[in-house]
C-alpha positions as a printed NumPy array, in Angstrom:
array([[230.849, 298.652,  41.393],
       [233.143, 299.35 ,  38.458],
       [235.028, 296.094,  39.098],
       [231.767, 294.125,  39.125],
       [230.734, 295.75 ,  35.865],
       [234.058, 294.88 ,  34.213],
       [233.902, 291.313,  35.543],
       [230.34 , 290.835,  34.273],
       [231.207, 292.341,  30.905],
       [234.256, 290.104,  30.485],
       [232.257, 287.051,  31.536],
       [229.477, 287.895,  29.087],
       [231.998, 288.498,  26.314],
       [233.641, 285.127,  26.942],
       [230.222, 283.473,  26.937],
       [229.318, 285.175,  23.659],
       [232.57 , 284.028,  22.086],
       [232.027, 280.456,  23.279],
       [228.571, 280.489,  21.703],
       [230.018, 281.622,  18.408],
       [232.795, 279.038,  18.611],
       [230.058, 276.392,  18.786],
       [229.393, 277.205,  15.14 ],
       [232.506, 275.178,  14.38 ],
       [230.932, 272.091,  15.926],
       [228.917, 271.321,  12.822],
       [227.078, 268.083,  12.188],
       [227.908, 265.497,   9.534],
       [225.041, 264.708,   7.168],
       [225.142, 261.714,   4.812],
       [222.99 , 261.553,   1.699],
       [222.715, 257.82 ,   0.971],
       [219.67 , 257.944,  -1.359],
       [217.922, 255.209,   0.676],
       [214.79 , 257.317,   1.171],
       [214.125, 257.443,  -2.58 ],
       [212.427, 254.637,  -4.525],
       [214.238, 252.942,  -7.385],
       [213.09 , 254.965, -10.388],
       [213.921, 257.939, -12.577],
       [214.958, 260.92 , -10.457],
       [214.657, 264.667, -10.977],
       [214.181, 266.105,  -7.471],
       [213.626, 265.249,  -3.822],
       [214.951, 265.887,  -0.324],
       [216.866, 263.848,   2.219],
       [218.298, 264.732,   5.641],
       [217.44 , 268.413,   5.233],
       [219.06 , 268.741,   1.801],
       [217.214, 269.563,  -1.414],
       [218.457, 267.394,  -4.267],
       [217.806, 267.798,  -7.966],
       [219.259, 266.185, -11.062],
       [219.301, 266.729, -14.788],
       [220.979, 265.101, -17.732],
       [220.621, 261.73 , -19.441],
       [218.858, 259.019, -17.505],
       [219.351, 260.149, -13.887],
       [217.992, 257.401, -11.634],
       [218.001, 255.893,  -8.195],
       [219.046, 252.246,  -8.494],
       [220.413, 249.371,  -6.46 ],
       [223.399, 248.36 ,  -8.604],
       [224.556, 245.538,  -6.351],
       [227.507, 247.255,  -4.688],
       [226.326, 245.974,  -1.285],
       [225.417, 249.558,  -0.387],
       [221.699, 249.713,  -1.171],
       [220.301, 252.491,  -3.338],
       [222.635, 254.838,  -5.158],
       [222.425, 257.733,  -7.585],
       [222.969, 256.503, -11.137],
       [223.577, 258.251, -14.446],
       [223.651, 256.813, -17.937],
       [225.008, 259.204, -20.536],
       [225.077, 256.369, -23.046],
       [226.357, 257.29 , -26.473],
       [225.292, 260.945, -26.1  ],
       [228.341, 261.652, -23.894],
       [226.322, 264.244, -21.966],
       [227.121, 264.892, -18.3  ],
       [224.601, 264.189, -15.583],
       [224.364, 266.94 , -12.96 ],
       [223.209, 266.522,  -9.373],
       [222.637, 269.535,  -7.096],
       [222.585, 269.588,  -3.274],
       [221.514, 272.62 ,  -1.226],
       [220.088, 273.428,   2.188],
       [219.23 , 276.429,   4.334],
       [222.506, 277.739,   5.702],
       [226.128, 276.875,   5.047],
       [227.928, 273.545,   4.826],
       [231.172, 272.004,   3.667],
       [231.577, 269.061,   1.325],
       [233.527, 266.225,   2.988],
       [233.533, 263.1  ,   0.792],
       [231.542, 260.764,  -1.431],
       [231.603, 257.218,  -2.789],
       [231.822, 256.755,  -6.556],
       [232.214, 253.964,  -9.09 ],
       [231.399, 252.962, -12.637],
       [228.713, 250.466, -13.448],
       [230.768, 248.958, -16.246],
       [234.075, 250.496, -17.304],
       [236.249, 252.344, -14.825],
       [237.538, 255.808, -15.641],
       [234.389, 257.944, -15.569],
       [234.88 , 261.502, -14.352],
       [233.17 , 263.018, -11.32 ],
       [233.436, 266.767, -10.691],
       [232.276, 268.299,  -7.404],
       [231.821, 272.082,  -7.52 ],
       [231.062, 274.28 ,  -4.519],
       [228.993, 277.475,  -4.774],
       [228.241, 280.324,  -2.404],
       [225.573, 282.739,  -3.595],
       [226.045, 281.34 ,  -7.13 ],
       [229.742, 282.252,  -7.011],
       [232.189, 279.405,  -7.684],
       [234.285, 278.649,  -4.582],
       [236.335, 275.573,  -5.535],
       [236.213, 272.347,  -7.519],
       [237.376, 268.76 ,  -6.974],
       [237.964, 266.343,  -9.862],
       [237.914, 262.571,  -9.479],
       [238.126, 259.535, -11.717],
       [236.37 , 256.28 , -10.888],
       [238.737, 253.433, -10.013],
       [236.163, 250.738,  -9.198],
       [233.291, 249.155, -11.066],
       [230.467, 246.704, -10.576],
       [232.933, 243.903, -11.198],
       [234.925, 245.02 ,  -8.135],
       [231.719, 244.865,  -6.127],
       [232.529, 248.097,  -4.365],
       [232.655, 251.868,  -4.55 ],
       [235.708, 253.988,  -3.783],
       [235.619, 256.836,  -1.252],
       [236.961, 260.185,  -2.425],
       [237.756, 262.888,   0.142],
       [237.348, 266.617,  -0.484],
       [240.55 , 268.22 ,  -1.761],
       [240.211, 271.837,  -2.919],
       [236.765, 272.029,  -1.304],
       [238.024, 270.861,   2.111],
       [236.801, 273.353,   4.732],
       [235.263, 275.734,   2.149],
       [231.856, 277.084,   3.203],
       [229.206, 276.743,   0.484],
       [225.425, 276.858,   0.175],
       [225.23 , 274.526,  -2.827],
       [227.317, 271.834,  -4.483],
       [226.932, 270.34 ,  -7.914],
       [228.208, 266.869,  -8.78 ],
       [228.687, 266.174, -12.465],
       [229.288, 262.665, -13.774],
       [230.699, 262.466, -17.261],
       [232.831, 260.266, -19.446],
       [234.772, 260.242, -22.678],
       [233.01 , 256.994, -23.571],
       [229.735, 255.504, -22.33 ],
       [228.821, 256.882, -18.912],
       [227.365, 254.554, -16.304],
       [228.26 , 256.483, -13.154],
       [227.281, 255.482,  -9.642],
       [227.406, 257.794,  -6.613],
       [226.563, 257.153,  -2.957],
       [227.124, 258.459,   0.582],
       [227.648, 262.133,  -0.153],
       [228.825, 263.557,   3.192],
       [228.404, 267.214,   4.128],
       [229.269, 269.092,   7.319],
       [226.319, 271.359,   8.079],
       [227.165, 274.508,  10.049],
       [224.55 , 275.641,  12.599],
       [223.226, 279.165,  12.17 ],
       [225.164, 281.522,  14.495],
       [222.349, 284.087,  14.696],
       [220.365, 282.532,  17.538],
       [223.52 , 281.82 ,  19.551],
       [224.743, 285.389,  19.107],
       [221.354, 286.893,  20.072],
       [221.233, 284.702,  23.187],
       [224.756, 285.772,  24.185],
       [223.964, 289.45 ,  23.63 ],
       [220.813, 289.06 ,  25.716],
       [222.863, 287.683,  28.618],
       [225.244, 290.621,  28.277],
       [222.304, 293.042,  28.37 ],
       [220.882, 291.436,  31.511],
       [224.278, 291.647,  33.219],
       [224.618, 295.351,  32.391],
       [221.032, 296.09 ,  33.518],
       [221.537, 294.304,  36.813],
       [224.73 , 296.209,  37.54 ],
       [223.018, 299.539,  36.816],
       [220.437, 298.715,  39.485]])
């Protein structure tokens, strides 16, 4: 009887651990701004993420990069940054994004990760493509790679006129472990109850 109990307990423990390991198998989410109409933008949601923006002239546009709608910011001569915020229920990691300048290359893009309003890490990029290249450049996470956050902010700013373009913001959403853990503990409880009988 004792051997059966130990075997059942070990089996249940292994099952519980495998359920928790499944947390690592997160799902990639891409925010491509296609669900938003071309217009001024302040807030909305896409693919389970809440998105808001503030700063000069934040818009959704189709700038002709052969990628459809993108997020667009025009700081103009005010030299003010445009800030975009992405959050969802639960944790996620920032993976990559596509950026470019509408006119002159060399605009700055800063991605900052937050967890409970505490700064976790920051990635800094500079645009290397423009409308005249007809493409955006993909920038991978650097300092933010693998860092769990519940919100990221993306600031587009420039030392001259800002015409920043951003698209395909990719996040890795981590499933909530709570339900998996409760299920595993329930199985363990049933195993112990059965052995007591």
